[in-house]
C-alpha positions, 0 to 999 in steps of 0.5 A: 028662813028664820023669824027675823027674816020672815016675820013668823014665829015657828013653834015645834014640839020636842020630845025626849025619851025619859030613859035616854035623858037619864042615860045622858045625864049618867054619862055626863056625870061619869065623865065629870061634864057639868050638866043640867036638865030643864023643860025647855030647848031653844035653838034659834035658826038651827035648821031653818037658816041652813040653806 
């Protein structure tokens, strides 16, 4: 259950391989898909709320 329902904040470490990141950006550029990179990822209720 998500934080709004359980009153808890859960932080999970996320890691992305640097070579994979570069490959994904290259593919997006090739296909003229707008892309930006950053240091954070937010997914509110992505898995925990699916039950």
